[in-house]
C-alpha positions in Angstrom: 5.5 7.1 5.3 2.4 5.0 5.2 4.1 1.6 4.8 7.0 -0.3 6.1 8.9 -3.3 4.8 7.0 -6.6 5.1 3.5 -4.9 5.3 0.6 -6.0 3.3 -1.1 -3.0 1.7 -3.9 -2.0 -0.6 -3.5 0.4 -3.5 -5.9 3.2 -2.8 -5.0 5.6 -5.6 -3.9 5.0 -9.1 -4.3 6.7 -12.5 -3.6 3.3 -14.1 -6.3 1.1 -12.7 -4.3 -0.4 -9.8 -6.9 0.6 -7.1 -7.8 -2.3 -4.9 -4.7 -4.3 -5.6 -3.3 -6.1 -2.5 0.5 -6.1 -2.4 3.3 -7.3 -0.2 5.7 -4.4 0.5 9.2 -5.9 -0.1 11.7 -3.0 0.1 12.1 0.8 0.0 13.4 1.9 -3.4 13.2 5.7 -3.1 13.6 7.2 -6.5 12.9 5.1 -9.6 14.3 6.7 -12.8 11.5 7.7 -15.2 8.8 7.9 -12.5 7.6 10.8 -10.3 8.1 10.7 -6.6 11.0 9.7 -4.3 9.0 7.4 -2.0 8.6 4.2 -4.1 8.4 0.7 -2.7 9.2 -2.6 -4.4 6.0 -4.5 -4.1 4.7 -8.0 -5.1 1.0 -8.2 -6.2 -1.0 -11.0 -4.7 -3.0 -11.5 -7.9 -3.1 -9.2 -10.8 -0.3 -7.3 -12.6 0.3 -3.7 -11.8 0.6 -1.2 -14.6 1.9 2.4 -15.0 0.2 5.1 -17.0 2.0 4.0 -20.1 0.7 0.4 -19.9 4.0 -1.1 -18.7 3.9 -3.8 -16.0 5.6 -2.4 -12.9 6.7 -3.8 -9.5 6.8 -0.5 -7.6 4.3 2.0 -6.2 4.5 5.3 -4.4 4.0 5.2 -0.6 1.1 7.7 -1.0 -0.7 5.2 -3.1 -0.6 2.5 -0.4 -2.5 1.9 2.8 -1.3 -0.9 5.2 -3.8 -3.6 5.8 -3.6 -4.0 9.5 -7.2 -4.4 10.7 -9.3 -1.7 12.3 -8.0 1.9 12.5 -6.8 2.9 15.9 -9.8 5.2 16.4 -12.3 2.4 15.9 -10.3 0.1 18.2 -10.4 2.7 20.9 -14.2 3.0 20.6 -14.6 -0.7 21.1 -12.3 -0.7 24.1 -14.4 2.2 25.5 -17.4 -0.2 25.6 -15.5 -3.0 27.2 -14.7 -5.2 24.2 -11.0 -5.8 23.7 -10.3 -6.6 20.0 -6.5 -7.2 20.5 
């Protein structure tokens, strides 16, 4: 799983134009009837409405579509620490 409850995340993949949407991850739903995937999260968008491929407004996204917004990736943080700069 990419996300966990209470994360902020960005939608990185979408066939419906949701890329770039910032969401708050509310709760794990698992399977949502009528949608592909068993890893769906209930989310709340911070600005725009989210849509599915049929044009319906939705409040859930698949985990694989989301990336937590948590700052620098671990590899980059490790590189900064290597040069004596602690970013934590």
